[in-house]
All heavy atoms as TSV, in Angstrom:
chain	resi	resn	atom	element	x	y	z
A	1	MET	N	N	16.142	15.392	27.767
A	1	MET	CA	C	15.389	16.594	27.965
A	1	MET	C	C	16.070	17.808	27.330
A	1	MET	O	O	15.418	18.706	26.868
A	1	MET	CB	C	15.158	16.857	29.437
A	1	MET	CG	C	14.259	15.890	30.114
A	1	MET	SD	S	12.592	16.118	29.522
A	1	MET	CE	C	11.726	15.058	30.605
A	2	ALA	N	N	17.422	17.799	27.350
A	2	ALA	CA	C	18.162	18.947	26.833
A	2	ALA	C	C	17.966	19.104	25.332
A	2	ALA	O	O	17.762	20.204	24.813
A	2	ALA	CB	C	19.638	18.812	27.177
A	3	VAL	N	N	18.029	17.984	24.627
A	3	VAL	CA	C	17.850	18.018	23.179
A	3	VAL	C	C	16.449	18.443	22.840
A	3	VAL	O	O	16.207	19.234	21.910
A	3	VAL	CB	C	18.193	16.637	22.553
A	3	VAL	CG1	C	17.911	16.636	21.078
A	3	VAL	CG2	C	19.669	16.297	22.816
A	4	ALA	N	N	15.472	17.925	23.583
A	4	ALA	CA	C	14.084	18.299	23.354
A	4	ALA	C	C	13.869	19.781	23.558
A	4	ALA	O	O	13.137	20.431	22.787
A	4	ALA	CB	C	13.149	17.492	24.247
A	5	SER	N	N	14.502	20.338	24.573
A	5	SER	CA	C	14.389	21.772	24.843
A	5	SER	C	C	14.940	22.589	23.692
A	5	SER	O	O	14.332	23.566	23.248
A	5	SER	CB	C	15.126	22.097	26.125
A	5	SER	OG	O	15.190	23.485	26.335
A	6	LEU	N	N	16.104	22.196	23.195
A	6	LEU	CA	C	16.716	22.920	22.088
A	6	LEU	C	C	15.889	22.814	20.815
A	6	LEU	O	O	15.643	23.816	20.102
A	6	LEU	CB	C	18.137	22.405	21.839
A	6	LEU	CG	C	18.955	23.166	20.803
A	6	LEU	CD1	C	19.135	24.609	21.209
A	6	LEU	CD2	C	20.314	22.489	20.603
A	7	VAL	N	N	15.397	21.628	20.514
A	7	VAL	CA	C	14.587	21.438	19.316
A	7	VAL	C	C	13.270	22.215	19.402
A	7	VAL	O	O	12.868	22.874	18.454
A	7	VAL	CB	C	14.297	19.924	19.095
A	7	VAL	CG1	C	13.260	19.698	18.044
A	7	VAL	CG2	C	15.595	19.194	18.735
A	8	LEU	N	N	12.626	22.192	20.546
A	8	LEU	CA	C	11.384	22.916	20.731
A	8	LEU	C	C	11.603	24.435	20.649
A	8	LEU	O	O	10.813	25.153	20.078
A	8	LEU	CB	C	10.744	22.567	22.067
A	8	LEU	CG	C	10.087	21.184	22.142
A	8	LEU	CD1	C	9.657	20.879	23.568
A	8	LEU	CD2	C	8.903	21.097	21.203
A	9	GLY	N	N	12.754	24.907	21.176
A	9	GLY	CA	C	13.065	26.316	21.076
A	9	GLY	C	C	13.257	26.760	19.641
A	9	GLY	O	O	12.774	27.804	19.226
A	10	ILE	N	N	13.981	25.943	18.865
A	10	ILE	CA	C	14.231	26.275	17.455
A	10	ILE	C	C	12.911	26.242	16.663
A	10	ILE	O	O	12.630	27.134	15.869
A	10	ILE	CB	C	15.261	25.324	16.864
A	10	ILE	CG1	C	16.626	25.605	17.506
A	10	ILE	CG2	C	15.334	25.477	15.341
A	10	ILE	CD1	C	17.665	24.568	17.172
A	11	ILE	N	N	12.104	25.233	16.883
A	11	ILE	CA	C	10.831	25.139	16.169
A	11	ILE	C	C	9.909	26.299	16.568
A	11	ILE	O	O	9.192	26.849	15.727
A	11	ILE	CB	C	10.148	23.781	16.420
A	11	ILE	CG1	C	10.965	22.649	15.771
A	11	ILE	CG2	C	8.724	23.747	15.885
A	11	ILE	CD1	C	10.485	21.263	16.114
A	12	ALA	N	N	9.940	26.687	17.836
A	12	ALA	CA	C	9.114	27.796	18.293
A	12	ALA	C	C	9.544	29.111	17.643
A	12	ALA	O	O	8.700	29.941	17.297
A	12	ALA	CB	C	9.186	27.914	19.803
A	13	ILE	N	N	10.846	29.289	17.437
A	13	ILE	CA	C	11.317	30.496	16.748
A	13	ILE	C	C	10.798	30.508	15.317
A	13	ILE	O	O	10.335	31.526	14.824
A	13	ILE	CB	C	12.858	30.567	16.792
A	13	ILE	CG1	C	13.328	30.921	18.190
A	13	ILE	CG2	C	13.368	31.632	15.806
A	13	ILE	CD1	C	14.843	30.859	18.376
A	14	VAL	N	N	10.846	29.356	14.664
A	14	VAL	CA	C	10.371	29.290	13.279
A	14	VAL	C	C	8.870	29.524	13.236
A	14	VAL	O	O	8.362	30.244	12.386
A	14	VAL	CB	C	10.713	27.904	12.669
A	14	VAL	CG1	C	10.047	27.717	11.331
A	14	VAL	CG2	C	12.232	27.762	12.535
A	15	MET	N	N	8.129	28.969	14.200
A	15	MET	CA	C	6.682	29.138	14.217
A	15	MET	C	C	6.281	30.589	14.535
A	15	MET	O	O	5.196	31.019	14.149
A	15	MET	CB	C	6.039	28.200	15.242
A	15	MET	CG	C	6.114	26.749	14.877
A	15	MET	SD	S	5.365	26.350	13.295
A	15	MET	CE	C	3.665	26.655	13.651
A	16	SER	N	N	7.143	31.329	15.189
A	16	SER	CA	C	6.806	32.714	15.509
A	16	SER	C	C	6.734	33.572	14.246
A	16	SER	O	O	6.072	34.631	14.244
A	16	SER	CB	C	7.808	33.298	16.484
A	16	SER	OG	O	9.061	33.496	15.870
A	17	PHE	N	N	7.356	33.160	13.176
A	17	PHE	CA	C	7.356	33.907	11.941
A	17	PHE	C	C	6.146	33.563	11.065
A	17	PHE	O	O	6.024	34.092	9.966
A	17	PHE	CB	C	8.637	33.682	11.142
A	17	PHE	CG	C	9.845	34.289	11.809
A	17	PHE	CD1	C	10.820	33.479	12.368
A	17	PHE	CD2	C	9.990	35.660	11.904
A	17	PHE	CE1	C	11.928	34.031	12.959
A	17	PHE	CE2	C	11.071	36.224	12.509
A	17	PHE	CZ	C	12.039	35.403	13.042
A	18	THR	N	N	5.282	32.675	11.501
A	18	THR	CA	C	4.127	32.294	10.699
A	18	THR	C	C	2.924	33.199	10.931
A	18	THR	O	O	1.898	33.009	10.295
A	18	THR	CB	C	3.720	30.837	10.972
A	18	THR	OG1	O	3.393	30.682	12.348
A	18	THR	CG2	C	4.846	29.888	10.613
A	19	GLY	N	N	3.020	34.140	11.854
A	19	GLY	CA	C	1.931	35.083	12.091
A	19	GLY	C	C	0.792	34.503	12.856
A	19	GLY	O	O	0.862	34.403	14.073
A	20	GLY	N	N	-0.235	34.082	12.185
A	20	GLY	CA	C	-1.435	33.570	12.842
A	20	GLY	C	C	-1.226	32.302	13.620
A	20	GLY	O	O	-1.980	31.996	14.541
A	21	LEU	N	N	-0.187	31.569	13.290
A	21	LEU	CA	C	0.090	30.342	14.031
A	21	LEU	C	C	1.126	30.584	15.142
A	21	LEU	O	O	1.723	29.645	15.629
A	21	LEU	CB	C	0.610	29.267	13.067
A	21	LEU	CG	C	-0.382	28.779	12.030
A	21	LEU	CD1	C	0.272	27.785	11.076
A	21	LEU	CD2	C	-1.595	28.181	12.656
A	22	GLY	N	N	1.287	31.828	15.533
A	22	GLY	CA	C	2.234	32.145	16.583
A	22	GLY	C	C	1.885	31.531	17.928
A	22	GLY	O	O	2.765	31.311	18.763
A	23	TRP	N	N	0.649	31.233	18.135
A	23	TRP	CA	C	0.239	30.612	19.395
A	23	TRP	C	C	0.850	29.230	19.547
A	23	TRP	O	O	1.111	28.777	20.665
A	23	TRP	CB	C	-1.289	30.564	19.524
A	23	TRP	CG	C	-1.962	29.763	18.450
A	23	TRP	CD1	C	-2.390	30.217	17.255
A	23	TRP	CD2	C	-2.320	28.375	18.499
A	23	TRP	NE1	N	-2.954	29.193	16.525
A	23	TRP	CE2	C	-2.934	28.070	17.275
A	23	TRP	CE3	C	-2.148	27.388	19.458
A	23	TRP	CZ2	C	-3.398	26.780	16.995
A	23	TRP	CZ3	C	-2.629	26.122	19.162
A	23	TRP	CH2	C	-3.229	25.819	17.943
A	24	ILE	N	N	1.114	28.553	18.430
A	24	ILE	CA	C	1.796	27.246	18.504
A	24	ILE	C	C	3.223	27.473	18.980
A	24	ILE	O	O	3.739	26.680	19.785
A	24	ILE	CB	C	1.769	26.536	17.140
A	24	ILE	CG1	C	0.332	26.196	16.757
A	24	ILE	CG2	C	2.631	25.267	17.165
A	24	ILE	CD1	C	0.184	25.646	15.372
A	25	GLY	N	N	3.859	28.527	18.511
A	25	GLY	CA	C	5.189	28.860	18.978
A	25	GLY	C	C	5.227	29.158	20.458
A	25	GLY	O	O	6.206	28.808	21.150
A	26	ILE	N	N	4.197	29.804	20.968
A	26	ILE	CA	C	4.123	30.101	22.378
A	26	ILE	C	C	4.063	28.805	23.206
A	26	ILE	O	O	4.794	28.635	24.174
A	26	ILE	CB	C	2.911	30.999	22.710
A	26	ILE	CG1	C	3.096	32.369	22.066
A	26	ILE	CG2	C	2.668	31.106	24.212
A	26	ILE	CD1	C	1.870	33.248	22.118
A	27	ILE	N	N	3.239	27.876	22.766
A	27	ILE	CA	C	3.119	26.596	23.477
A	27	ILE	C	C	4.436	25.824	23.417
A	27	ILE	O	O	4.886	25.295	24.455
A	27	ILE	CB	C	1.967	25.759	22.881
A	27	ILE	CG1	C	0.637	26.470	23.157
A	27	ILE	CG2	C	1.963	24.321	23.439
A	27	ILE	CD1	C	-0.542	25.847	22.420
A	28	LEU	N	N	5.054	25.766	22.235
A	28	LEU	CA	C	6.296	25.035	22.132
A	28	LEU	C	C	7.410	25.683	22.944
A	28	LEU	O	O	8.247	24.972	23.519
A	28	LEU	CB	C	6.718	24.954	20.647
A	28	LEU	CG	C	5.826	24.123	19.741
A	28	LEU	CD1	C	6.316	24.191	18.300
A	28	LEU	CD2	C	5.750	22.690	20.228
A	29	ALA	N	N	7.427	27.009	22.984
A	29	ALA	CA	C	8.449	27.690	23.791
A	29	ALA	C	C	8.268	27.404	25.282
A	29	ALA	O	O	9.269	27.224	25.996
A	29	ALA	CB	C	8.388	29.188	23.526
A	30	ILE	N	N	7.055	27.392	25.742
A	30	ILE	CA	C	6.813	27.072	27.167
A	30	ILE	C	C	7.273	25.652	27.489
A	30	ILE	O	O	7.923	25.408	28.488
A	30	ILE	CB	C	5.333	27.300	27.519
A	30	ILE	CG1	C	5.010	28.785	27.476
A	30	ILE	CG2	C	5.005	26.712	28.896
A	30	ILE	CD1	C	3.538	29.103	27.601
A	31	LEU	N	N	6.971	24.714	26.600
A	31	LEU	CA	C	7.443	23.347	26.785
A	31	LEU	C	C	8.956	23.300	26.753
A	31	LEU	O	O	9.594	22.565	27.532
A	31	LEU	CB	C	6.839	22.433	25.713
A	31	LEU	CG	C	5.368	22.134	25.852
A	31	LEU	CD1	C	4.886	21.322	24.624
A	31	LEU	CD2	C	5.107	21.352	27.118
A	32	GLY	N	N	9.575	24.055	25.857
A	32	GLY	CA	C	11.033	24.106	25.778
A	32	GLY	C	C	11.669	24.636	27.053
A	32	GLY	O	O	12.704	24.151	27.489
A	33	ILE	N	N	11.038	25.649	27.637
A	33	ILE	CA	C	11.529	26.186	28.908
A	33	ILE	C	C	11.441	25.126	30.004
A	33	ILE	O	O	12.378	24.949	30.799
A	33	ILE	CB	C	10.748	27.469	29.297
A	33	ILE	CG1	C	11.106	28.599	28.327
A	33	ILE	CG2	C	11.034	27.874	30.747
A	33	ILE	CD1	C	10.215	29.800	28.462
A	34	ILE	N	N	10.324	24.435	30.061
A	34	ILE	CA	C	10.173	23.392	31.078
A	34	ILE	C	C	11.217	22.279	30.892
A	34	ILE	O	O	11.852	21.852	31.842
A	34	ILE	CB	C	8.739	22.805	31.024
A	34	ILE	CG1	C	7.727	23.873	31.476
A	34	ILE	CG2	C	8.619	21.566	31.884
A	34	ILE	CD1	C	6.259	23.497	31.227
A	35	PHE	N	N	11.395	21.841	29.652
A	35	PHE	CA	C	12.384	20.786	29.403
A	35	PHE	C	C	13.806	21.293	29.644
A	35	PHE	O	O	14.673	20.522	30.055
A	35	PHE	CB	C	12.260	20.257	27.977
A	35	PHE	CG	C	11.034	19.418	27.735
A	35	PHE	CD1	C	10.496	19.296	26.481
A	35	PHE	CD2	C	10.397	18.749	28.765
A	35	PHE	CE1	C	9.391	18.526	26.246
A	35	PHE	CE2	C	9.282	17.986	28.560
A	35	PHE	CZ	C	8.766	17.875	27.306
A	36	GLY	N	N	14.062	22.570	29.401
A	36	GLY	CA	C	15.379	23.137	29.679
A	36	GLY	C	C	15.696	23.125	31.164
A	36	GLY	O	O	16.822	22.842	31.572
A	37	ILE	N	N	14.695	23.448	31.968
A	37	ILE	CA	C	14.889	23.419	33.405
A	37	ILE	C	C	15.111	22.006	33.872
A	37	ILE	O	O	15.993	21.729	34.706
A	37	ILE	CB	C	13.683	24.087	34.121
A	37	ILE	CG1	C	13.655	25.579	33.819
A	37	ILE	CG2	C	13.732	23.835	35.620
A	37	ILE	CD1	C	12.372	26.264	34.255
A	38	GLN	N	N	14.339	21.080	33.330
A	38	GLN	CA	C	14.520	19.665	33.700
A	38	GLN	C	C	15.878	19.137	33.245
A	38	GLN	O	O	16.508	18.358	33.937
A	38	GLN	CB	C	13.407	18.831	33.041
A	38	GLN	CG	C	12.011	19.128	33.537
A	38	GLN	CD	C	11.741	18.440	34.833
A	38	GLN	OE1	O	12.242	17.368	35.093
A	38	GLN	NE2	N	10.906	19.069	35.663
A	39	GLY	N	N	16.329	19.568	32.063
A	39	GLY	CA	C	17.585	19.073	31.514
A	39	GLY	C	C	18.820	19.588	32.236
A	39	GLY	O	O	19.877	19.011	32.145
A	40	LYS	N	N	18.691	20.731	32.930
A	40	LYS	CA	C	19.837	21.274	33.673
A	40	LYS	C	C	20.235	20.372	34.838
A	40	LYS	O	O	21.339	20.469	35.345
A	40	LYS	CB	C	19.517	22.680	34.192
A	40	LYS	CG	C	19.544	23.708	33.112
A	40	LYS	CD	C	19.304	25.101	33.706
A	40	LYS	CE	C	19.250	26.149	32.644
A	40	LYS	NZ	N	19.018	27.479	33.185
A	41	LYS	N	N	19.353	19.504	35.255
A	41	LYS	CA	C	19.668	18.591	36.359
A	41	LYS	C	C	20.703	17.527	35.962
A	41	LYS	O	O	21.421	17.018	36.797
A	41	LYS	CB	C	18.392	17.935	36.846
A	41	LYS	CG	C	17.402	18.915	37.463
A	41	LYS	CD	C	16.120	18.272	37.862
A	41	LYS	CE	C	15.140	19.307	38.390
A	41	LYS	NZ	N	13.835	18.731	38.634
A	42	ASP	N	N	20.755	17.217	34.657
A	42	ASP	CA	C	21.728	16.276	34.136
A	42	ASP	C	C	22.994	17.049	33.809
A	42	ASP	O	O	23.020	17.834	32.863
A	42	ASP	CB	C	21.163	15.583	32.889
A	42	ASP	CG	C	22.116	14.541	32.338
A	42	ASP	OD1	O	23.048	14.123	33.056
A	42	ASP	OD2	O	21.927	14.159	31.178
A	43	THR	N	N	24.056	16.840	34.590
A	43	THR	CA	C	25.275	17.610	34.398
A	43	THR	C	C	25.973	17.313	33.054
A	43	THR	O	O	26.714	18.167	32.572
A	43	THR	CB	C	26.240	17.370	35.551
A	43	THR	OG1	O	26.533	15.979	35.656
A	43	THR	CG2	C	25.641	17.863	36.873
A	44	ALA	N	N	25.751	16.157	32.501
A	44	ALA	CA	C	26.419	15.823	31.237
A	44	ALA	C	C	25.885	16.679	30.088
A	44	ALA	O	O	26.623	16.942	29.132
A	44	ALA	CB	C	26.196	14.334	30.949
A	45	HIS	N	N	24.645	17.069	30.156
A	45	HIS	CA	C	24.018	17.837	29.083
A	45	HIS	C	C	23.581	19.233	29.543
A	45	HIS	O	O	22.633	19.802	28.987
A	45	HIS	CB	C	22.820	17.085	28.496
A	45	HIS	CG	C	23.156	15.746	27.979
A	45	HIS	ND1	N	23.876	15.595	26.820
A	45	HIS	CD2	C	22.903	14.521	28.425
A	45	HIS	CE1	C	24.050	14.315	26.562
A	45	HIS	NE2	N	23.449	13.627	27.541
A	46	ALA	N	N	24.268	19.781	30.536
A	46	ALA	CA	C	23.851	21.068	31.101
A	46	ALA	C	C	23.996	22.189	30.081
A	46	ALA	O	O	23.147	23.094	30.023
A	46	ALA	CB	C	24.646	21.374	32.344
A	47	GLY	N	N	25.040	22.167	29.269
A	47	GLY	CA	C	25.240	23.202	28.259
A	47	GLY	C	C	24.177	23.171	27.197
A	47	GLY	O	O	23.678	24.247	26.772
A	48	LEU	N	N	23.813	21.987	26.772
A	48	LEU	CA	C	22.767	21.835	25.773
A	48	LEU	C	C	21.394	22.252	26.338
A	48	LEU	O	O	20.600	22.912	25.650
A	48	LEU	CB	C	22.690	20.396	25.303
A	48	LEU	CG	C	21.922	20.084	24.026
A	48	LEU	CD1	C	22.491	20.852	22.856
A	48	LEU	CD2	C	21.966	18.597	23.755
A	49	ALA	N	N	21.182	21.949	27.601
A	49	ALA	CA	C	19.933	22.367	28.266
A	49	ALA	C	C	19.877	23.883	28.386
A	49	ALA	O	O	18.807	24.481	28.203
A	49	ALA	CB	C	19.813	21.690	29.609
A	50	LYS	N	N	21.006	24.482	28.697
A	50	LYS	CA	C	21.060	25.946	28.819
A	50	LYS	C	C	20.786	26.597	27.469
A	50	LYS	O	O	20.066	27.610	27.392
A	50	LYS	CB	C	22.415	26.398	29.357
A	50	LYS	CG	C	22.493	27.835	29.704
A	50	LYS	CD	C	23.804	28.140	30.391
A	50	LYS	CE	C	23.782	29.551	30.947
A	50	LYS	NZ	N	25.038	29.871	31.669
A	51	ALA	N	N	21.350	26.059	26.396
A	51	ALA	CA	C	21.082	26.575	25.048
A	51	ALA	C	C	19.610	26.429	24.683
A	51	ALA	O	O	19.004	27.337	24.098
A	51	ALA	CB	C	21.951	25.851	24.039
A	52	GLY	N	N	19.016	25.292	25.023
A	52	GLY	CA	C	17.596	25.112	24.788
A	52	GLY	C	C	16.738	26.049	25.585
A	52	GLY	O	O	15.716	26.563	25.103
A	53	PHE	N	N	17.140	26.295	26.818
A	53	PHE	CA	C	16.404	27.204	27.683
A	53	PHE	C	C	16.444	28.634	27.115
A	53	PHE	O	O	15.427	29.301	27.044
A	53	PHE	CB	C	17.021	27.186	29.087
A	53	PHE	CG	C	16.347	28.066	30.090
A	53	PHE	CD1	C	15.100	27.716	30.617
A	53	PHE	CD2	C	16.926	29.238	30.491
A	53	PHE	CE1	C	14.475	28.524	31.550
A	53	PHE	CE2	C	16.313	30.065	31.417
A	53	PHE	CZ	C	15.082	29.703	31.956
A	54	VAL	N	N	17.626	29.053	26.657
A	54	VAL	CA	C	17.771	30.410	26.119
A	54	VAL	C	C	16.979	30.560	24.809
A	54	VAL	O	O	16.296	31.546	24.596
A	54	VAL	CB	C	19.273	30.752	25.933
A	54	VAL	CG1	C	19.439	32.014	25.143
A	54	VAL	CG2	C	19.945	30.875	27.257
A	55	THR	N	N	17.099	29.573	23.916
A	55	THR	CA	C	16.341	29.655	22.658
A	55	THR	C	C	14.827	29.668	22.915
A	55	THR	O	O	14.088	30.336	22.218
A	55	THR	CB	C	16.708	28.542	21.680
A	55	THR	OG1	O	16.499	27.271	22.288
A	55	THR	CG2	C	18.121	28.669	21.182
A	56	SER	N	N	14.413	28.912	23.906
A	56	SER	CA	C	12.968	28.872	24.217
A	56	SER	C	C	12.490	30.210	24.793
A	56	SER	O	O	11.400	30.653	24.486
A	56	SER	CB	C	12.667	27.758	25.202
A	56	SER	OG	O	12.952	26.506	24.619
A	57	ILE	N	N	13.317	30.866	25.605
A	57	ILE	CA	C	12.955	32.175	26.136
A	57	ILE	C	C	12.857	33.187	25.007
A	57	ILE	O	O	11.915	33.984	24.946
A	57	ILE	CB	C	14.003	32.652	27.176
A	57	ILE	CG1	C	13.984	31.716	28.358
A	57	ILE	CG2	C	13.810	34.101	27.534
A	57	ILE	CD1	C	13.403	32.250	29.619
A	58	ILE	N	N	13.843	33.176	24.126
A	58	ILE	CA	C	13.833	34.080	22.966
A	58	ILE	C	C	12.592	33.801	22.105
A	58	ILE	O	O	11.909	34.717	21.657
A	58	ILE	CB	C	15.119	33.950	22.148
A	58	ILE	CG1	C	16.291	34.502	22.970
A	58	ILE	CG2	C	15.012	34.674	20.814
A	58	ILE	CD1	C	17.632	34.163	22.363
A	59	ALA	N	N	12.311	32.529	21.883
A	59	ALA	CA	C	11.149	32.148	21.078
A	59	ALA	C	C	9.858	32.605	21.733
A	59	ALA	O	O	8.937	33.079	21.041
A	59	ALA	CB	C	11.130	30.638	20.833
A	60	LEU	N	N	9.757	32.454	23.036
A	60	LEU	CA	C	8.534	32.880	23.734
A	60	LEU	C	C	8.340	34.380	23.596
A	60	LEU	O	O	7.233	34.854	23.259
A	60	LEU	CB	C	8.610	32.487	25.211
A	60	LEU	CG	C	7.394	32.878	26.059
A	60	LEU	CD1	C	6.160	32.129	25.578
A	60	LEU	CD2	C	7.662	32.559	27.507
A	61	PHE	N	N	9.391	35.125	23.803
A	61	PHE	CA	C	9.326	36.592	23.680
A	61	PHE	C	C	8.902	36.987	22.253
A	61	PHE	O	O	7.979	37.790	22.065
A	61	PHE	CB	C	10.694	37.182	24.022
A	61	PHE	CG	C	10.769	38.676	23.848
A	61	PHE	CD1	C	10.148	39.498	24.754
A	61	PHE	CD2	C	11.457	39.229	22.825
A	61	PHE	CE1	C	10.202	40.887	24.629
A	61	PHE	CE2	C	11.519	40.620	22.661
A	61	PHE	CZ	C	10.890	41.430	23.560
A	62	TRP	N	N	9.562	36.423	21.277
A	62	TRP	CA	C	9.275	36.790	19.888
A	62	TRP	C	C	7.891	36.294	19.454
A	62	TRP	O	O	7.186	36.973	18.707
A	62	TRP	CB	C	10.349	36.243	18.963
A	62	TRP	CG	C	10.191	36.776	17.575
A	62	TRP	CD1	C	9.788	36.038	16.477
A	62	TRP	CD2	C	10.349	38.109	17.115
A	62	TRP	NE1	N	9.737	36.859	15.389
A	62	TRP	CE2	C	10.051	38.120	15.752
A	62	TRP	CE3	C	10.699	39.287	17.751
A	62	TRP	CZ2	C	10.120	39.289	15.009
A	62	TRP	CZ3	C	10.763	40.454	17.003
A	62	TRP	CH2	C	10.484	40.430	15.634
A	63	SER	N	N	7.475	35.109	19.893
A	63	SER	CA	C	6.169	34.589	19.538
A	63	SER	C	C	5.047	35.445	20.098
A	63	SER	O	O	4.041	35.703	19.420
A	63	SER	CB	C	6.011	33.150	20.025
A	63	SER	OG	O	6.877	32.286	19.338
A	64	VAL	N	N	5.210	35.868	21.332
A	64	VAL	CA	C	4.166	36.726	21.968
A	64	VAL	C	C	4.077	38.050	21.209
A	64	VAL	O	O	2.966	38.513	20.894
A	64	VAL	CB	C	4.450	36.931	23.469
A	64	VAL	CG1	C	3.601	38.038	24.042
A	64	VAL	CG2	C	4.231	35.631	24.219
A	65	ILE	N	N	5.205	38.665	20.906
A	65	ILE	CA	C	5.182	39.928	20.188
A	65	ILE	C	C	4.561	39.753	18.798
A	65	ILE	O	O	3.728	40.570	18.383
A	65	ILE	CB	C	6.604	40.516	20.085
A	65	ILE	CG1	C	7.019	41.038	21.447
A	65	ILE	CG2	C	6.683	41.622	19.054
A	65	ILE	CD1	C	8.430	41.582	21.486
A	66	ALA	N	N	4.947	38.706	18.083
A	66	ALA	CA	C	4.412	38.489	16.737
A	66	ALA	C	C	2.913	38.209	16.775
A	66	ALA	O	O	2.149	38.690	15.935
A	66	ALA	CB	C	5.151	37.336	16.052
A	67	PHE	N	N	2.469	37.403	17.762
A	67	PHE	CA	C	1.065	37.070	17.849
A	67	PHE	C	C	0.225	38.307	18.210
A	67	PHE	O	O	-0.823	38.543	17.609
A	67	PHE	CB	C	0.851	35.961	18.896
A	67	PHE	CG	C	-0.584	35.516	18.994
A	67	PHE	CD1	C	-1.158	34.796	17.974
A	67	PHE	CD2	C	-1.336	35.814	20.115
A	67	PHE	CE1	C	-2.485	34.377	18.069
A	67	PHE	CE2	C	-2.647	35.404	20.208
A	67	PHE	CZ	C	-3.225	34.673	19.195
A	68	VAL	N	N	0.690	39.097	19.146
A	68	VAL	CA	C	-0.017	40.330	19.529
A	68	VAL	C	C	-0.077	41.290	18.334
A	68	VAL	O	O	-1.121	41.917	18.074
A	68	VAL	CB	C	0.623	40.977	20.765
A	68	VAL	CG1	C	0.072	42.365	21.002
A	68	VAL	CG2	C	0.382	40.090	21.977
A	69	ALA	N	N	1.040	41.407	17.621
A	69	ALA	CA	C	1.036	42.295	16.443
A	69	ALA	C	C	0.062	41.805	15.374
A	69	ALA	O	O	-0.636	42.609	14.744
A	69	ALA	CB	C	2.454	42.369	15.871
A	70	CYS	N	N	-0.043	40.521	15.185
A	70	CYS	CA	C	-0.969	39.953	14.215
A	70	CYS	C	C	-2.420	40.212	14.634
A	70	CYS	O	O	-3.249	40.592	13.798
A	70	CYS	CB	C	-0.714	38.461	14.045
A	70	CYS	SG	S	-1.670	37.700	12.743
A	71	VAL	N	N	-2.723	40.043	15.909
A	71	VAL	CA	C	-4.062	40.285	16.416
A	71	VAL	C	C	-4.423	41.765	16.277
A	71	VAL	O	O	-5.529	42.124	15.857
A	71	VAL	CB	C	-4.189	39.800	17.871
A	71	VAL	CG1	C	-5.475	40.285	18.493
A	71	VAL	CG2	C	-4.141	38.279	17.916
A	72	LEU	N	N	-3.495	42.646	16.644
A	72	LEU	CA	C	-3.753	44.077	16.531
A	72	LEU	C	C	-3.921	44.525	15.089
A	72	LEU	O	O	-4.762	45.391	14.779
A	72	LEU	CB	C	-2.629	44.882	17.195
A	72	LEU	CG	C	-2.558	44.761	18.718
A	72	LEU	CD1	C	-1.343	45.543	19.247
A	72	LEU	CD2	C	-3.829	45.260	19.352
A	73	CYS	N	N	-3.170	43.918	14.171
A	73	CYS	CA	C	-3.315	44.257	12.768
A	73	CYS	C	C	-4.674	43.807	12.240
A	73	CYS	O	O	-5.334	44.537	11.517
A	73	CYS	CB	C	-2.206	43.588	11.973
A	73	CYS	SG	S	-2.221	43.962	10.215
A	74	ALA	N	N	-5.106	42.600	12.647
A	74	ALA	CA	C	-6.428	42.127	12.226
A	74	ALA	C	C	-7.535	42.994	12.807
A	74	ALA	O	O	-8.523	43.297	12.126
A	74	ALA	CB	C	-6.602	40.663	12.644
A	75	ALA	N	N	-7.383	43.416	14.064
A	75	ALA	CA	C	-8.383	44.294	14.685
A	75	ALA	C	C	-8.417	45.660	13.977
A	75	ALA	O	O	-9.508	46.239	13.792
A	75	ALA	CB	C	-8.074	44.466	16.152
A	76	GLY	N	N	-7.247	46.165	13.604
A	76	GLY	CA	C	-7.198	47.453	12.890
A	76	GLY	C	C	-7.864	47.359	11.529
A	76	GLY	O	O	-8.557	48.297	11.106
A	77	LEU	N	N	-7.626	46.262	10.855
A	77	LEU	CA	C	-8.265	46.074	9.550
A	77	LEU	C	C	-9.773	45.924	9.674
A	77	LEU	O	O	-10.532	46.438	8.826
A	77	LEU	CB	C	-7.680	44.870	8.830
A	77	LEU	CG	C	-6.247	45.016	8.315
A	77	LEU	CD1	C	-5.728	43.698	7.780
A	77	LEU	CD2	C	-6.201	46.066	7.208
A	78	ALA	N	N	-10.199	45.241	10.715
A	78	ALA	CA	C	-11.653	45.106	10.941
A	78	ALA	C	C	-12.281	46.449	11.276
A	78	ALA	O	O	-13.364	46.756	10.815
A	78	ALA	CB	C	-11.901	44.106	12.065
A	79	ALA	N	N	-11.607	47.256	12.069
A	79	ALA	CA	C	-12.128	48.582	12.408
A	79	ALA	C	C	-12.154	49.480	11.205
A	79	ALA	O	O	-13.069	50.286	11.024
A	79	ALA	CB	C	-11.304	49.206	13.531
A	80	ALA	N	N	-11.134	49.383	10.351
A	80	ALA	CA	C	-11.095	50.207	9.162
A	80	ALA	C	C	-12.174	49.795	8.187
A	80	ALA	O	O	-12.802	50.646	7.522
A	80	ALA	CB	C	-9.711	50.112	8.480
A	81	GLY	N	N	-12.444	48.489	8.091
A	81	GLY	CA	C	-13.495	48.016	7.205
A	81	GLY	C	C	-14.881	48.376	7.722
A	81	GLY	O	O	-15.792	48.636	6.939
A	82	ALA	N	N	-15.036	48.444	9.025
A	82	ALA	CA	C	-16.339	48.785	9.618
A	82	ALA	C	C	-16.640	50.268	9.443
A	82	ALA	O	O	-17.820	50.660	9.407
A	82	ALA	CB	C	-16.358	48.432	11.075
A	83	SER	N	N	-15.629	51.100	9.309
A	83	SER	CA	C	-15.865	52.530	9.192
A	83	SER	C	C	-16.156	52.946	7.756
A	83	SER	O	O	-16.483	54.121	7.525
A	83	SER	CB	C	-14.674	53.290	9.744
A	83	SER	OG	O	-13.544	53.105	8.910
A	84	LEU	N	N	-15.997	52.083	6.813
A	84	LEU	CA	C	-16.263	52.448	5.434
A	84	LEU	C	C	-17.727	52.461	5.112
A	84	LEU	O	O	-18.603	51.940	5.338
A	84	LEU	CB	C	-15.544	51.506	4.469
A	84	LEU	CG	C	-14.016	51.612	4.513
A	84	LEU	CD1	C	-13.431	50.614	3.522
A	84	LEU	CD2	C	-13.555	53.008	4.083
């Protein structure tokens, strides 16, 4: 679970930079957080699980901000086009 959490967190960070596909990063980050919490129960991989948990939290934060910014930009462009 710890490795899965870290991998999902890293992929979610990468997906957050894709703009319109930021929602995929949000889903992956949430899964990474869940797997990170599950992975902390295994003491042998607790450090890896913690790293996965932290990367997933960062990815969730950044993905939400990027997705909201993309939606607001699209809405602004639509409003500007409608006023012409």
